Structure formats: C-alpha cells, structure tokens
C-alpha positions as protocol buffer text, in pm:
chain_id: "A"
residue {
  index: 1
  type: MET
  ca { x: 12210 y: 11222 z: 11839 }
}
residue {
  index: 2
  type: ASN
  ca { x: 11910 y: 10988 z: 11869 }
}
residue {
  index: 3
  type: TRP
  ca { x: 11662 y: 10913 z: 11592 }
}
residue {
  index: 4
  type: ILE
  ca { x: 11376 y: 11119 z: 11739 }
}
residue {
  index: 5
  type: THR
  ca { x: 11591 y: 11433 z: 11765 }
}
residue {
  index: 6
  type: GLY
  ca { x: 11725 y: 11373 z: 11415 }
}
residue {
  index: 7
  type: VAL
  ca { x: 11379 y: 11336 z: 11260 }
}
residue {
  index: 8
  type: GLN
  ca { x: 11262 y: 11656 z: 11426 }
}
residue {
  index: 9
  type: LYS
  ca { x: 11566 y: 11841 z: 11291 }
}
residue {
  index: 10
  type: ALA
  ca { x: 11491 y: 11705 z: 10944 }
}
residue {
  index: 11
  type: ILE
  ca { x: 11127 y: 11819 z: 10964 }
}
residue {
  index: 12
  type: ASN
  ca { x: 11240 y: 12162 z: 11086 }
}
residue {
  index: 13
  type: TYR
  ca { x: 11475 y: 12184 z: 10788 }
}
residue {
  index: 14
  type: VAL
  ca { x: 11189 y: 12106 z: 10548 }
}
residue {
  index: 15
  type: GLU
  ca { x: 10963 y: 12366 z: 10708 }
}
residue {
  index: 16
  type: ASN
  ca { x: 11233 y: 12632 z: 10691 }
}
residue {
  index: 17
  type: HIS
  ca { x: 11291 y: 12571 z: 10319 }
}
residue {
  index: 18
  type: LEU
  ca { x: 10942 y: 12515 z: 10177 }
}
residue {
  index: 19
  type: THR
  ca { x: 10980 y: 12806 z: 9935 }
}
residue {
  index: 20
  type: GLU
  ca { x: 11312 y: 12675 z: 9801 }
}
residue {
  index: 21
  type: ASP
  ca { x: 11437 y: 12374 z: 9608 }
}
residue {
  index: 22
  type: ILE
  ca { x: 11477 y: 12111 z: 9879 }
}
residue {
  index: 23
  type: ASP
  ca { x: 11764 y: 11863 z: 9864 }
}
residue {
  index: 24
  type: TYR
  ca { x: 11656 y: 11524 z: 10003 }
}
residue {
  index: 25
  type: GLU
  ca { x: 12016 y: 11440 z: 10085 }
}
residue {
  index: 26
  type: LYS
  ca { x: 12036 y: 11750 z: 10304 }
}
residue {
  index: 27
  type: ILE
  ca { x: 11710 y: 11659 z: 10480 }
}
residue {
  index: 28
  type: ALA
  ca { x: 11840 y: 11311 z: 10559 }
}
residue {
  index: 29
  type: SER
  ca { x: 12174 y: 11447 z: 10680 }
}
residue {
  index: 30
  type: GLU
  ca { x: 11987 y: 11635 z: 10953 }
}
residue {
  index: 31
  type: SER
  ca { x: 11886 y: 11295 z: 11094 }
}
residue {
  index: 32
  type: PHE
  ca { x: 12234 y: 11146 z: 11037 }
}
residue {
  index: 33
  type: SER
  ca { x: 12101 y: 10876 z: 10804 }
}
residue {
  index: 34
  type: SER
  ca { x: 12109 y: 10803 z: 10433 }
}
residue {
  index: 35
  type: SER
  ca { x: 11852 y: 10962 z: 10206 }
}
residue {
  index: 36
  type: TYR
  ca { x: 11699 y: 10626 z: 10116 }
}
residue {
  index: 37
  type: HIS
  ca { x: 11678 y: 10513 z: 10480 }
}
residue {
  index: 38
  type: PHE
  ca { x: 11515 y: 10838 z: 10592 }
}
residue {
  index: 39
  type: GLN
  ca { x: 11259 y: 10843 z: 10309 }
}
residue {
  index: 40
  type: ARG
  ca { x: 11159 y: 10478 z: 10359 }
}
residue {
  index: 41
  type: VAL
  ca { x: 11120 y: 10506 z: 10737 }
}
residue {
  index: 42
  type: PHE
  ca { x: 10936 y: 10838 z: 10699 }
}
residue {
  index: 43
  type: SER
  ca { x: 10682 y: 10689 z: 10456 }
}
residue {
  index: 44
  type: ILE
  ca { x: 10623 y: 10380 z: 10672 }
}
residue {
  index: 45
  type: LEU
  ca { x: 10566 y: 10579 z: 10989 }
}
residue {
  index: 46
  type: CYS
  ca { x: 10364 y: 10864 z: 10832 }
}
residue {
  index: 47
  type: GLY
  ca { x: 10171 y: 10680 z: 10562 }
}
residue {
  index: 48
  type: TYR
  ca { x: 10281 y: 10922 z: 10288 }
}
residue {
  index: 49
  type: THR
  ca { x: 10610 y: 10998 z: 10118 }
}
residue {
  index: 50
  type: LEU
  ca { x: 10845 y: 11282 z: 10203 }
}
residue {
  index: 51
  type: GLY
  ca { x: 10768 y: 11437 z: 9863 }
}
residue {
  index: 52
  type: GLU
  ca { x: 10395 y: 11421 z: 9931 }
}
residue {
  index: 53
  type: TYR
  ca { x: 10443 y: 11586 z: 10270 }
}
residue {
  index: 54
  type: ILE
  ca { x: 10634 y: 11873 z: 10108 }
}
residue {
  index: 55
  type: ARG
  ca { x: 10375 y: 11911 z: 9831 }
}
residue {
  index: 56
  type: LEU
  ca { x: 10078 y: 11916 z: 10071 }
}
residue {
  index: 57
  type: ARG
  ca { x: 10245 y: 12159 z: 10310 }
}
residue {
  index: 58
  type: ARG
  ca { x: 10317 y: 12397 z: 10021 }
}
residue {
  index: 59
  type: LEU
  ca { x: 9959 y: 12380 z: 9892 }
}
residue {
  index: 60
  type: SER
  ca { x: 9827 y: 12434 z: 10244 }
}
residue {
  index: 61
  type: LEU
  ca { x: 10039 y: 12747 z: 10291 }
}
residue {
  index: 62
  type: ALA
  ca { x: 9958 y: 12868 z: 9939 }
}
residue {
  index: 63
  type: GLY
  ca { x: 9587 y: 12847 z: 10017 }
}
residue {
  index: 64
  type: ALA
  ca { x: 9627 y: 13051 z: 10333 }
}
residue {
  index: 65
  type: GLU
  ca { x: 9828 y: 13318 z: 10152 }
}
residue {
  index: 66
  type: LEU
  ca { x: 9571 y: 13352 z: 9874 }
}
residue {
  index: 67
  type: ALA
  ca { x: 9285 y: 13371 z: 10122 }
}
residue {
  index: 68
  type: HIS
  ca { x: 9440 y: 13633 z: 10346 }
}
residue {
  index: 69
  type: GLY
  ca { x: 9692 y: 13817 z: 10128 }
}
residue {
  index: 70
  type: LYS
  ca { x: 9704 y: 14028 z: 9813 }
}
residue {
  index: 71
  type: GLU
  ca { x: 9973 y: 13838 z: 9621 }
}
residue {
  index: 72
  type: LYS
  ca { x: 9907 y: 13747 z: 9260 }
}
residue {
  index: 73
  type: VAL
  ca { x: 9831 y: 13383 z: 9188 }
}
residue {
  index: 74
  type: ILE
  ca { x: 10137 y: 13355 z: 8962 }
}
residue {
  index: 75
  type: ASP
  ca { x: 10361 y: 13490 z: 9238 }
}
residue {
  index: 76
  type: VAL
  ca { x: 10227 y: 13240 z: 9491 }
}
residue {
  index: 77
  type: ALA
  ca { x: 10265 y: 12959 z: 9238 }
}
residue {
  index: 78
  type: LEU
  ca { x: 10630 y: 13046 z: 9173 }
}
residue {
  index: 79
  type: LYS
  ca { x: 10698 y: 13088 z: 9544 }
}
residue {
  index: 80
  type: TYR
  ca { x: 10590 y: 12730 z: 9614 }
}
residue {
  index: 81
  type: GLY
  ca { x: 10776 y: 12569 z: 9328 }
}
residue {
  index: 82
  type: TYR
  ca { x: 10526 y: 12562 z: 9039 }
}
residue {
  index: 83
  type: ASP
  ca { x: 10659 y: 12663 z: 8699 }
}
residue {
  index: 84
  type: SER
  ca { x: 10325 y: 12770 z: 8552 }
}
residue {
  index: 85
  type: PRO
  ca { x: 9984 y: 12895 z: 8671 }
}
residue {
  index: 86
  type: ASP
  ca { x: 9819 y: 12595 z: 8502 }
}
residue {
  index: 87
  type: SER
  ca { x: 10016 y: 12331 z: 8692 }
}
residue {
  index: 88
  type: PHE
  ca { x: 9961 y: 12522 z: 9017 }
}
residue {
  index: 89
  type: ALA
  ca { x: 9586 y: 12558 z: 8952 }
}
residue {
  index: 90
  type: LYS
  ca { x: 9552 y: 12188 z: 8879 }
}
residue {
  index: 91
  type: ALA
  ca { x: 9736 y: 12082 z: 9197 }
}
residue {
  index: 92
  type: PHE
  ca { x: 9559 y: 12349 z: 9403 }
}
residue {
  index: 93
  type: GLN
  ca { x: 9211 y: 12240 z: 9292 }
}
residue {
  index: 94
  type: LYS
  ca { x: 9291 y: 11872 z: 9349 }
}
residue {
  index: 95
  type: PHE
  ca { x: 9393 y: 11947 z: 9708 }
}
residue {
  index: 96
  type: HIS
  ca { x: 9154 y: 12226 z: 9811 }
}
residue {
  index: 97
  type: GLY
  ca { x: 8859 y: 12147 z: 9584 }
}
residue {
  index: 98
  type: ILE
  ca { x: 8846 y: 12503 z: 9450 }
}
residue {
  index: 99
  type: THR
  ca { x: 9057 y: 12712 z: 9212 }
}
residue {
  index: 100
  type: PRO
  ca { x: 9323 y: 12957 z: 9335 }
}
residue {
  index: 101
  type: SER
  ca { x: 9106 y: 13254 z: 9235 }
}
residue {
  index: 102
  type: GLN
  ca { x: 8811 y: 13114 z: 9431 }
}
residue {
  index: 103
  type: ALA
  ca { x: 9032 y: 13097 z: 9741 }
}
residue {
  index: 104
  type: ARG
  ca { x: 9010 y: 13478 z: 9757 }
}
residue {
  index: 105
  type: THR
  ca { x: 8630 y: 13469 z: 9790 }
}
residue {
  index: 106
  type: ASP
  ca { x: 8488 y: 13485 z: 10142 }
}
residue {
  index: 107
  type: GLY
  ca { x: 8311 y: 13170 z: 10256 }
}
residue {
  index: 108
  type: ASN
  ca { x: 8495 y: 12918 z: 10039 }
}
residue {
  index: 109
  type: MET
  ca { x: 8639 y: 12624 z: 10229 }
}
residue {
  index: 110
  type: LEU
  ca { x: 9012 y: 12554 z: 10218 }
}
residue {
  index: 111
  type: LYS
  ca { x: 9206 y: 12255 z: 10350 }
}
residue {
  index: 112
  type: SER
  ca { x: 9490 y: 12275 z: 10598 }
}
residue {
  index: 113
  type: PHE
  ca { x: 9767 y: 12015 z: 10613 }
}
residue {
  index: 114
  type: SER
  ca { x: 9939 y: 12061 z: 10948 }
}
residue {
  index: 115
  type: ARG
  ca { x: 10309 y: 12062 z: 11020 }
}
residue {
  index: 116
  type: LEU
  ca { x: 10456 y: 11742 z: 11160 }
}
residue {
  index: 117
  type: SER
  ca { x: 10602 y: 11747 z: 11508 }
}
residue {
  index: 118
  type: ILE
  ca { x: 10744 y: 11470 z: 11724 }
}
residue {
  index: 119
  type: ASN
  ca { x: 10528 y: 11381 z: 12021 }
}
residue {
  index: 120
  type: ILE
  ca { x: 10751 y: 11204 z: 12270 }
}
residue {
  index: 121
  type: SER
  ca { x: 10580 y: 10924 z: 12461 }
}
residue {
  index: 122
  type: PHE
  ca { x: 10684 y: 10603 z: 12631 }
}
residue {
  index: 123
  type: GLU
  ca { x: 10670 y: 10336 z: 12363 }
}
residue {
  index: 124
  type: GLY
  ca { x: 10863 y: 10020 z: 12288 }
}
residue {
  index: 125
  type: GLY
  ca { x: 10934 y: 9759 z: 12551 }
}
residue {
  index: 126
  type: ASN
  ca { x: 10828 y: 9501 z: 12292 }
}
residue {
  index: 127
  type: ILE
  ca { x: 11004 y: 9176 z: 12211 }
}
residue {
  index: 128
  type: MET
  ca { x: 11081 y: 9126 z: 11841 }
}
residue {
  index: 129
  type: ASN
  ca { x: 11229 y: 8802 z: 11713 }
}
residue {
  index: 130
  type: TYR
  ca { x: 11461 y: 8845 z: 11417 }
}
residue {
  index: 131
  type: ARG
  ca { x: 11768 y: 8702 z: 11252 }
}
residue {
  index: 132
  type: ILE
  ca { x: 12036 y: 8850 z: 11027 }
}
residue {
  index: 133
  type: GLU
  ca { x: 12092 y: 8641 z: 10715 }
}
residue {
  index: 134
  type: THR
  ca { x: 12295 y: 8678 z: 10399 }
}
residue {
  index: 135
  type: LYS
  ca { x: 12085 y: 8531 z: 10120 }
}
residue {
  index: 136
  type: PRO
  ca { x: 12250 y: 8404 z: 9800 }
}
residue {
  index: 137
  type: ALA
  ca { x: 12169 y: 8553 z: 9461 }
}
residue {
  index: 138
  type: MET
  ca { x: 11814 y: 8457 z: 9362 }
}
residue {
  index: 139
  type: THR
  ca { x: 11612 y: 8452 z: 9041 }
}
residue {
  index: 140
  type: PHE
  ca { x: 11234 y: 8490 z: 9046 }
}
residue {
  index: 141
  type: ILE
  ca { x: 10966 y: 8471 z: 8779 }
}
residue {
  index: 142
  type: GLY
  ca { x: 10647 y: 8668 z: 8832 }
}
residue {
  index: 143
  type: TYR
  ca { x: 10397 y: 8940 z: 8749 }
}
residue {
  index: 144
  type: LYS
  ca { x: 10447 y: 9311 z: 8813 }
}
residue {
  index: 145
  type: LYS
  ca { x: 10203 y: 9592 z: 8879 }
}
residue {
  index: 146
  type: ARG
  ca { x: 10270 y: 9954 z: 8969 }
}
residue {
  index: 147
  type: PHE
  ca { x: 10093 y: 10042 z: 9294 }
}
residue {
  index: 148
  type: GLU
  ca { x: 10004 y: 10394 z: 9406 }
}
residue {
  index: 149
  type: GLY
  ca { x: 10092 y: 10537 z: 9747 }
}
residue {
  index: 150
  type: THR
  ca { x: 10342 y: 10388 z: 9990 }
}
residue {
  index: 151
  type: PRO
  ca { x: 10392 y: 10017 z: 10068 }
}
residue {
  index: 152
  type: TYR
  ca { x: 10223 y: 10034 z: 10408 }
}
residue {
  index: 153
  type: ASP
  ca { x: 9946 y: 10289 z: 10372 }
}
residue {
  index: 154
  type: ALA
  ca { x: 9571 y: 10221 z: 10353 }
}
residue {
  index: 155
  type: ASN
  ca { x: 9584 y: 10193 z: 9972 }
}
residue {
  index: 156
  type: ARG
  ca { x: 9810 y: 9887 z: 9968 }
}
residue {
  index: 157
  type: TYR
  ca { x: 9561 y: 9620 z: 10076 }
}
residue {
  index: 158
  type: PRO
  ca { x: 9285 y: 9684 z: 9815 }
}
residue {
  index: 159
  type: GLN
  ca { x: 9545 y: 9711 z: 9536 }
}
residue {
  index: 160
  type: GLU
  ca { x: 9717 y: 9391 z: 9644 }
}
residue {
  index: 161
  type: GLN
  ca { x: 9386 y: 9208 z: 9685 }
}
residue {
  index: 162
  type: ASN
  ca { x: 9273 y: 9309 z: 9336 }
}
residue {
  index: 163
  type: PHE
  ca { x: 9611 y: 9210 z: 9188 }
}
residue {
  index: 164
  type: PHE
  ca { x: 9594 y: 8862 z: 9341 }
}
residue {
  index: 165
  type: ILE
  ca { x: 9233 y: 8812 z: 9228 }
}
residue {
  index: 166
  type: THR
  ca { x: 9293 y: 8918 z: 8867 }
}
residue {
  index: 167
  type: THR
  ca { x: 9605 y: 8702 z: 8814 }
}
residue {
  index: 168
  type: ARG
  ca { x: 9480 y: 8367 z: 8949 }
}
residue {
  index: 169
  type: ALA
  ca { x: 9549 y: 8173 z: 8629 }
}
residue {
  index: 170
  type: GLY
  ca { x: 9907 y: 8297 z: 8609 }
}
residue {
  index: 171
  type: GLN
  ca { x: 9961 y: 8223 z: 8977 }
}
residue {
  index: 172
  type: TRP
  ca { x: 9858 y: 7860 z: 8928 }
}
residue {
  index: 173
  type: MET
  ca { x: 10101 y: 7836 z: 8637 }
}
residue {
  index: 174
  type: LEU
  ca { x: 10379 y: 7977 z: 8855 }
}
residue {
  index: 175
  type: HIS
  ca { x: 10278 y: 7736 z: 9132 }
}
residue {
  index: 176
  type: GLY
  ca { x: 10318 y: 7444 z: 8893 }
}
residue {
  index: 177
  type: MET
  ca { x: 10672 y: 7556 z: 8799 }
}
residue {
  index: 178
  type: ALA
  ca { x: 10782 y: 7651 z: 9152 }
}
residue {
  index: 179
  type: LYS
  ca { x: 11065 y: 7490 z: 9345 }
}
residue {
  index: 180
  type: ASP
  ca { x: 10884 y: 7565 z: 9672 }
}
residue {
  index: 181
  type: LYS
  ca { x: 10513 y: 7497 z: 9634 }
}
residue {
  index: 182
  type: LEU
  ca { x: 10422 y: 7656 z: 9969 }
}
residue {
  index: 183
  type: SER
  ca { x: 10602 y: 7990 z: 9938 }
}
residue {
  index: 184
  type: GLU
  ca { x: 10504 y: 8291 z: 9730 }
}
residue {
  index: 185
  type: TYR
  ca { x: 10740 y: 8588 z: 9709 }
}
residue {
  index: 186
  type: CYS
  ca { x: 10598 y: 8940 z: 9702 }
}
residue {
  index: 187
  type: ILE
  ca { x: 10872 y: 9181 z: 9600 }
}
residue {
  index: 188
  type: LEU
  ca { x: 10849 y: 9558 z: 9659 }
}
residue {
  index: 189
  type: THR
  ca { x: 11091 y: 9777 z: 9467 }
}
residue {
  index: 190
  type: ASN
  ca { x: 11139 y: 10104 z: 9273 }
}
residue {
  index: 191
  type: MET
  ca { x: 10976 y: 10310 z: 9547 }
}
residue {
  index: 192
  type: ASP
  ca { x: 10938 y: 10682 z: 9482 }
}
residue {
  index: 193
  type: ASP
  ca { x: 10687 y: 10964 z: 9527 }
}
residue {
  index: 194
  type: GLY
  ca { x: 10468 y: 10817 z: 9253 }
}
residue {
  index: 195
  type: GLY
  ca { x: 10435 y: 10470 z: 9402 }
}
residue {
  index: 196
  type: TYR
  ca { x: 10622 y: 10139 z: 9383 }
}
residue {
  index: 197
  type: ASP
  ca { x: 10645 y: 9815 z: 9185 }
}
residue {
  index: 198
  type: PHE
  ca { x: 10480 y: 9509 z: 9337 }
}
residue {
  index: 199
  type: TYR
  ca { x: 10567 y: 9159 z: 9211 }
}
residue {
  index: 200
  type: ILE
  ca { x: 10389 y: 8830 z: 9273 }
}
residue {
  index: 201
  type: SER
  ca { x: 10665 y: 8578 z: 9204 }
}
residue {
  index: 202
  type: ARG
  ca { x: 10810 y: 8232 z: 9260 }
}
residue {
  index: 203
  type: THR
  ca { x: 11144 y: 8059 z: 9242 }
}
residue {
  index: 204
  type: VAL
  ca { x: 11143 y: 7802 z: 8961 }
}
residue {
  index: 205
  type: ASP
  ca { x: 11350 y: 7497 z: 8869 }
}
residue {
  index: 206
  type: ASP
  ca { x: 11668 y: 7567 z: 8671 }
}
residue {
  index: 207
  type: PHE
  ca { x: 11553 y: 7349 z: 8381 }
}
residue {
  index: 208
  type: ILE
  ca { x: 11226 y: 7541 z: 8352 }
}
residue {
  index: 209
  type: LEU
  ca { x: 11405 y: 7873 z: 8384 }
}
residue {
  index: 210
  type: LYS
  ca { x: 11641 y: 7781 z: 8101 }
}
residue {
  index: 211
  type: ASN
  ca { x: 11352 y: 7696 z: 7869 }
}
residue {
  index: 212
  type: MET
  ca { x: 11123 y: 7988 z: 7951 }
}
residue {
  index: 213
  type: TYR
  ca { x: 11267 y: 8188 z: 7660 }
}
residue {
  index: 214
  type: ASN
  ca { x: 11182 y: 7925 z: 7397 }
}
residue {
  index: 215
  type: LYS
  ca { x: 10941 y: 8041 z: 7126 }
}
residue {
  index: 216
  type: ASP
  ca { x: 10617 y: 7869 z: 7032 }
}
residue {
  index: 217
  type: VAL
  ca { x: 10504 y: 7797 z: 6675 }
}
residue {
  index: 218
  type: THR
  ca { x: 10396 y: 8160 z: 6634 }
}
residue {
  index: 219
  type: GLY
  ca { x: 10741 y: 8285 z: 6732 }
}
residue {
  index: 220
  type: ILE
  ca { x: 10631 y: 8427 z: 7069 }
}
residue {
  index: 221
  type: GLU
  ca { x: 10847 y: 8363 z: 7375 }
}
residue {
  index: 222
  type: PHE
  ca { x: 10683 y: 8192 z: 7671 }
}
residue {
  index: 223
  type: MET
  ca { x: 10768 y: 8486 z: 7899 }
}
residue {
  index: 224
  type: ASP
  ca { x: 10602 y: 8740 z: 7671 }
}
residue {
  index: 225
  type: LYS
  ca { x: 10304 y: 8517 z: 7599 }
}
residue {
  index: 226
  type: PHE
  ca { x: 10200 y: 8498 z: 7963 }
}
residue {
  index: 227
  type: GLY
  ca { x: 10328 y: 8837 z: 8078 }
}
residue {
  index: 228
  type: PHE
  ca { x: 10595 y: 8699 z: 8309 }
}
residue {
  index: 229
  type: GLU
  ca { x: 10899 y: 8898 z: 8415 }
}
residue {
  index: 230
  type: ARG
  ca { x: 11235 y: 8780 z: 8544 }
}
residue {
  index: 231
  type: ILE
  ca { x: 11361 y: 8938 z: 8867 }
}
residue {
  index: 232
  type: GLU
  ca { x: 11730 y: 8904 z: 8955 }
}
residue {
  index: 233
  type: ILE
  ca { x: 11834 y: 8984 z: 9312 }
}
residue {
  index: 234
  type: PRO
  ca { x: 12205 y: 8962 z: 9399 }
}
residue {
  index: 235
  type: GLU
  ca { x: 12348 y: 8823 z: 9721 }
}
residue {
  index: 236
  type: ARG
  ca { x: 12239 y: 9051 z: 10003 }
}
residue {
  index: 237
  type: THR
  ca { x: 12210 y: 9077 z: 10381 }
}
residue {
  index: 238
  type: TYR
  ca { x: 11861 y: 9093 z: 10534 }
}
residue {
  index: 239
  type: ALA
  ca { x: 11701 y: 9136 z: 10872 }
}
residue {
  index: 240
  type: VAL
  ca { x: 11433 y: 8865 z: 10873 }
}
residue {
  index: 241
  type: PHE
  ca { x: 11115 y: 8886 z: 11081 }
}
residue {
  index: 242
  type: GLU
  ca { x: 10813 y: 8654 z: 11083 }
}
residue {
  index: 243
  type: THR
  ca { x: 10449 y: 8674 z: 11185 }
}
residue {
  index: 244
  type: GLU
  ca { x: 10285 y: 8419 z: 11411 }
}
residue {
  index: 245
  type: LYS
  ca { x: 10120 y: 8125 z: 11237 }
}
residue {
  index: 246
  type: GLN
  ca { x: 9755 y: 8208 z: 11186 }
}
residue {
  index: 247
  type: ARG
  ca { x: 9474 y: 8206 z: 10934 }
}
residue {
  index: 248
  type: MET
  ca { x: 9519 y: 8569 z: 10821 }
}
residue {
  index: 249
  type: PRO
  ca { x: 9871 y: 8703 z: 10893 }
}
residue {
  index: 250
  type: ILE
  ca { x: 9857 y: 9014 z: 10670 }
}
residue {
  index: 251
  type: PRO
  ca { x: 9737 y: 9260 z: 10943 }
}
residue {
  index: 252
  type: GLU
  ca { x: 10020 y: 9145 z: 11172 }
}
residue {
  index: 253
  type: TYR
  ca { x: 10264 y: 9174 z: 10882 }
}
residue {
  index: 254
  type: PHE
  ca { x: 10170 y: 9542 z: 10843 }
}
residue {
  index: 255
  type: GLU
  ca { x: 10206 y: 9603 z: 11217 }
}
residue {
  index: 256
  type: ILE
  ca { x: 10545 y: 9432 z: 11236 }
}
residue {
  index: 257
  type: ARG
  ca { x: 10672 y: 9638 z: 10942 }
}
residue {
  index: 258
  type: LYS
  ca { x: 10576 y: 9961 z: 11119 }
}
residue {
  index: 259
  type: GLN
  ca { x: 10732 y: 9834 z: 11441 }
}
residue {
  index: 260
  type: ILE
  ca { x: 11057 y: 9761 z: 11256 }
}
residue {
  index: 261
  type: ALA
  ca { x: 11071 y: 10122 z: 11136 }
}
residue {
  index: 262
  type: ALA
  ca { x: 10963 y: 10280 z: 11465 }
}
residue {
  index: 263
  type: GLU
  ca { x: 11159 y: 10065 z: 11709 }
}
residue {
  index: 264
  type: TRP
  ca { x: 11398 y: 9803 z: 11575 }
}
residue {
  index: 265
  type: LEU
  ca { x: 11589 y: 10023 z: 11331 }
}
residue {
  index: 266
  type: ASN
  ca { x: 11631 y: 10293 z: 11597 }
}
residue {
  index: 267
  type: ASP
  ca { x: 11819 y: 10057 z: 11828 }
}
residue {
  index: 268
  type: GLN
  ca { x: 12040 y: 9885 z: 11572 }
}
residue {
  index: 269
  type: GLU
  ca { x: 12362 y: 9960 z: 11390 }
}
residue {
  index: 270
  type: TYR
  ca { x: 12188 y: 9891 z: 11058 }
}
residue {
  index: 271
  type: GLN
  ca { x: 12010 y: 10111 z: 10806 }
}
residue {
  index: 272
  type: LEU
  ca { x: 11789 y: 10037 z: 10506 }
}
residue {
  index: 273
  type: ILE
  ca { x: 11945 y: 10022 z: 10162 }
}
residue {
  index: 274
  type: ASP
  ca { x: 11798 y: 10095 z: 9819 }
}
residue {
  index: 275
  type: ALA
  ca { x: 11713 y: 9736 z: 9728 }
}
residue {
  index: 276
  type: PRO
  ca { x: 11400 y: 9521 z: 9691 }
}
residue {
  index: 277
  type: GLU
  ca { x: 11213 y: 9432 z: 10008 }
}
residue {
  index: 278
  type: ILE
  ca { x: 11066 y: 9082 z: 10008 }
}
residue {
  index: 279
  type: ALA
  ca { x: 10766 y: 8932 z: 10185 }
}
residue {
  index: 280
  type: VAL
  ca { x: 10755 y: 8552 z: 10173 }
}
residue {
  index: 281
  type: TYR
  ca { x: 10396 y: 8429 z: 10203 }
}
residue {
  index: 282
  type: HIS
  ca { x: 10388 y: 8080 z: 10354 }
}
residue {
  index: 283
  type: TRP
  ca { x: 10031 y: 7972 z: 10289 }
}
residue {
  index: 284
  type: GLY
  ca { x: 10048 y: 7656 z: 10502 }
}
residue {
  index: 285
  type: LEU
  ca { x: 9848 y: 7422 z: 10280 }
}
residue {
  index: 286
  type: VAL
  ca { x: 10003 y: 7118 z: 10451 }
}
residue {
  index: 287
  type: GLY
  ca { x: 9930 y: 7219 z: 10808 }
}
residue {
  index: 288
  type: GLY
  ca { x: 9600 y: 7389 z: 10725 }
}
residue {
  index: 289
  type: TYR
  ca { x: 9505 y: 7752 z: 10675 }
}
residue {
  index: 290
  type: GLY
  ca { x: 9572 y: 7820 z: 11043 }
}
residue {
  index: 291
  type: GLU
  ca { x: 9943 y: 7762 z: 10974 }
}
residue {
  index: 292
  type: ARG
  ca { x: 9989 y: 8061 z: 10743 }
}
residue {
  index: 293
  type: SER
  ca { x: 10271 y: 8306 z: 10814 }
}
residue {
  index: 294
  type: ILE
  ca { x: 10470 y: 8580 z: 10640 }
}
residue {
  index: 295
  type: GLU
  ca { x: 10845 y: 8635 z: 10652 }
}
residue {
  index: 296
  type: ILE
  ca { x: 10966 y: 8994 z: 10607 }
}
residue {
  index: 297
  type: TRP
  ca { x: 11309 y: 9037 z: 10450 }
}
residue {
  index: 298
  type: ILE
  ca { x: 11444 y: 9388 z: 10507 }
}
residue {
  index: 299
  type: PRO
  ca { x: 11761 y: 9472 z: 10305 }
}
residue {
  index: 300
  type: ILE
  ca { x: 12014 y: 9633 z: 10537 }
}
residue {
  index: 301
  type: GLU
  ca { x: 12373 y: 9742 z: 10574 }
}
residue {
  index: 302
  type: LYS
  ca { x: 12578 y: 9860 z: 10869 }
}
residue {
  index: 303
  type: LYS
  ca { x: 12572 y: 10236 z: 10928 }
}
C-alpha cells in the first residue's frame, strides 16, 4: 500500500470515529506507519496537528447539529468528547465566536472546518541531495522556549524571530564558548498538540562544559544564573539535507522540510522517530552573508 492510499485510509478512520475515543496508534496503523511518523508528517503537510484536526472537525459538526437539530447542548458536548458543558462552551465559543445556545438562533454565523481528502496530482520529479549519517553522542548548551503550533506552520517564524531578538546577550555568550563559531544549533523536540520546545544552542569546549556548574560567590551556578540548559543527544542516524548558500536561507529551509515529508519519506525505507530534529544554521561570517546555509538533520530509522 502506498503512502497516499494509507493517509486517506487514516483520515477515513478518523472521520468514522469522531464521536468516539480515537486511538492515535490505530489511526497510524491504517497508513502502515508508526504513530510518531504519521503525526509528524501530517502536521508538516497540513500545518496543524492531528489532535487539532480532530478537535476542529468535532466543533464544526457540533455547530451544525446545534443549528439544525433539537439535541440538548449537554448531549452534543458529550457526543463530541467534552466532559462538561463549561469546557464545551469555552471551546465552542473560541472556534465559532458564539456560544452553543446562540448557535440555535437564526442568522448567527458558524464556522465550518472541512474534511480532509487526498487530491491526487502529478508532483515530485524533483532532485533532492541528501546523505545518511550516524552522528556521535552530542552535548549542547542553550536556551529553551516553548513554541505554539507546529514546527512548520505560519506561527513558527515570528516566534523564532522574537526568540532570537530577545536573547542576543546570551547568544553572544554562547558564541564565545562555542567550539564551532560559525554554527548555531536549533533543536526542535517534545512535539505534541500543545506545541514544541525550541532550543537555540551551541556545542562548547569540554573544559568550559566541565566548569559550567561551578558556583559564584553568591552560591548560584553559572547555568542557572544565565538561564542555560544542557541538552544531551545520544548517537543517532540522520538524513541530512542542506539549503543552497544564500543571504536568507530560512524560506528554502521551510520548503525543503515540507518536501522531505511529502516526497522523500514516501520513497524511502526510513521513517521518522521520536527524537529531536536539528537545524544547523551556518551563518557564513567568513565568506560573507551570501554564504549562509542551513543543514536539516532528520532523525530516522529503517521501517
């Protein structure tokens, strides 16, 4: 079974079980992939998580039922997985802009979130350069912030831009301690329906790393004083892609990541694993700003 057929079967399964507790493992099994792989590829291609899709579809159907039916609000709430009228009303109003009771009034506007379906078209035929590498265990030091949304939706760029702007002083400190002065490591991990953790980090010299836990005269450790965190990543196999060298590689980085999900992973014997994804920002200060590029490290395993 190919990926397109599998994804459509998974979507059909979701649609047929919207009024039940939905097992993500069962959804993924319809596409013959792991739960993590399916959820990650789904969010990259769609721009929202699988959980968000389910939630919005339920609220869309709930709105239609309240507008055209005679069911009680509590019954509709329970039908679509809400334990109380209050939690349902809050979610309903956030999505539709009106309360459940107002949905029964003629003339009030409701929102509709349409069902996904696979539209088959001729795509692909693109050349992608990549390499498979097993990276040794690595230790990073950096800052963390919890981002909302999915790693490749429209909300990522403004959040990332703000994070970089507001941590300039810490970044220069990390730069001074770094083994590689020209590479900054952005680590994406702990992805779920609520968002994901985003790290700005560097590799540092072993001597510095050993002394980062020393306390100053006030008894405060260096790591705590400056808000640094230590990130340990074990030895792991990655598919590595890279943007062209250019002044602003981030838009191409986003496009390549979507292309990996839509095309490369479909043709390979690999699947994504539940592990940090790394983007290595080569800022090209030696060769000039036109020499910037980004490496994309995708953690994989054989199916």
